[in-house]
N, C-alpha and C positions, 0 to 999 in steps of 0.2 A: 504493500500500500504506500510505503514511503517513496518508492521509486516512481510509482504512478503519479504521485503528487508532484514530485520534482519534474517529471517529464511534462505533465500537463501545464505546470506553471511556467516551465522553460519555453513552451510553445505559445502560451497565452500572452505573455508579456511582449514578446517581439511582434506578435500579430496585432496587439493593441497599439503599439507604437507605429507600425506600418499603416494601420487604418487612420490613426490620428494625424499623421503627416501627409496622408493622401498619396502613398507610394504608387507611382504610375502603373507598373506591371500588375499589381494586385487589383487596382481600380479597373484596369482594362479587362482582366479575367472576370471580375465580378460583373461587369457590364455585359460581356459577351454571353455568359451563362444566364444571367437574368433576362436578357432580351430573347434568347432562344426559348426559354421556358414560358415567358409571357406570350409569345406567339402561339405556343401550344395551348395555353390557358384560354386565350381569346377564341381559338379555333374549335375548342371542345367544351362548350358550356356545361354539358352534363357532368363531365369529369371534374370540371372546375367546381361545380356545386358540391360534389362529394368531398373534394379537398377542403372546401369551406366548412362543411359539417365537421370533418375530422379536426380541422385547425381551430375552429371557433367554439366547439362544444366538447368533443371527446378528449382532445389533448390541450385544451385551453389552460392557461395558468391558473384560472380560478378552479377548474376541475382538479388540477394537480395539487393545489394547496388545500383543497377540501379533503383530498385523500390523505395528505400529511396531517391535517387537523384531526381527522377520524382516527388515524394511527396514534396520535398523541393521546386522544381521549381513551382509546382502548388500553394503551400502555399504562396510563394513570389508573384506570379501573383495575388492571391486573397488578397494581402496586409496584410497577417497574418505573418508578418516577424519575430516576436518573436518566434512563433511556428516553423517556417521554420528553424531558427537558432538553436533552441533546437534539432530538428530532425537531422540536419547536424552535430551539435556538438557532440551529443550522438553517432552517427554512427562512427565518427572519433575517439572519445575517446575509444569506444569499440574496434575498430581495433587496436589502440595503446596498450590497455590493453592486448588484445589477443597476440600480438607479444611480448610484454614484458614478459608475463607469459611463453610463449613458450621458449624464450631465457633463462629465469630463471630456468625452470625445465629441459629443454633439453632432454625430454623423446624420446626414439627411437620408431619408428613405428613397427608394426608387420612385420616379415620377413617370406616369404614362398618360398618353392622351385618351386611352381607352382602358382605364383600370378595371380589374375584376374584383378587387377587395380594397379595403382601407385599414389603416392602423394609426395609432397615435404615438407620441413621444419619439425620442431619438432611435436610430436604427441599431447601433452597436452597444452591447451584444443583444442577440435575439432573446427577449424575455420568455417566449414560448420554449425555445430550445434549452435555456438555462433552467427554467422551472421543471421541465420534464426530466432533465438529467438529475437534478437535485432530488426530486421526489422519488423517482424510480430507483435511484441509487440508495437512498435512505431506506426505502421499503425493502429492498433486497437485503440490505444490511441487517435490518430488524428481523427479517425472516431467518437469516443465517445465524442469528443469535439463539434461535429457538429450534430450528430444524437443520439436520445435517444436509450437506449438499447431495448425499445419496438418496434423499427423499424423492419419491416418484414424481411429484409435481414440480420439483425445483426447476427442471429444465424448461417446462412450459411457462412458468412465471418469469424466468429470466428471458425467455424469448419474447414474451409480451412486452416486457420492459424495454428490451433492445429495439423492437419494432416501434414502440411509442416514441422513444428518443430520436431515432433516425427518421421516423415518419413525420413527426411534427416539424423537424428541420426542413425536410423536403417540401412540405405543404407551404411553409412560409416563403420559400424562394419561388415555388411554382405560382403562388398567388400574387407575386410581385410586390410584396410588402417588406422584403428583406433582401440584402445582398448575400451571396453565399458565405462570405467571410463573417457576416454577422452571426450566422448559425454556428459556424465553427467556433467562433469566440464564445458563444453561449454554452456550447458543449464543454469546451475546455475550462471555462470559469466555473461552470456547474460542477464538473468533476473535481476541480480543486477544492470546492467547498465540501463535497462528500468525503474525499480522501482526508482532508484536514480534520473533519468531524470524527471519522473512524479512528484516526491516529491519536487524537487527543483523548478520546474515550478510552482507548486501550491503555494509554499512559496513565490516566486517572485510575483505571482499574488496577494496574500494577502497583500503584502507590497505596491502594487500599488493602490489597491482599496480604502483603507482608505484615501489616499491622494486625490483621486478623490472625495470621499464623502465630505471631508473637503472643497475642492474647491467649490463644488456645494452648500454646506451650506453657505459658505461665499458669493457666488454670490446671493443666495436667500435673505440673510440678507441685502445685499446692495440694492437689488431691493425693498425689503420691506421698507427700510429707505427712498427711494426716492419718495414713493407714497404720 
């Protein structure tokens, strides 16, 4: 997990800088891909409508954060309150990071004479891609804490999460409301948040366990001394 955090961070920071300075080759690539997909979206209204349903309802950030909120409630109900706070805190911190980067970069969204969808706020990073990455990553992590990877349904859930993360990124570019690099930035920053959350949780658990062992050993020695 540490290596994935370092790799995703090492990719996210240069991408952010290149977007912020308007690096020509990246802007040209973004434009060519976005224009090609926009032509497809205009030419196929039925498929475009499906993309809008997936993007605006199924994989919408509100839906994703509702899933995260439901997970927090369930964890709290099961008295796993540290994990619940970790999920809630990571979700909120990711949202704050997303809005801060949007304000810092201030990138304009694609503009079309014949738009098929619309969106608000700055373009980089994609809020849809980042929210899906954070939520799906956290949900898989919570499941991994309770069920072994050998569990029969694990592969199915992991597949659904992967399709959701990749799918929402595709829909945002296809609908012409994001540049491809916006989506990649959302994925990278979202995964940075998930990896950082998992690592800090593990670190906090390691700090708690030795104290518990010491207490158990102390109790055992006391009990042995009274016999």
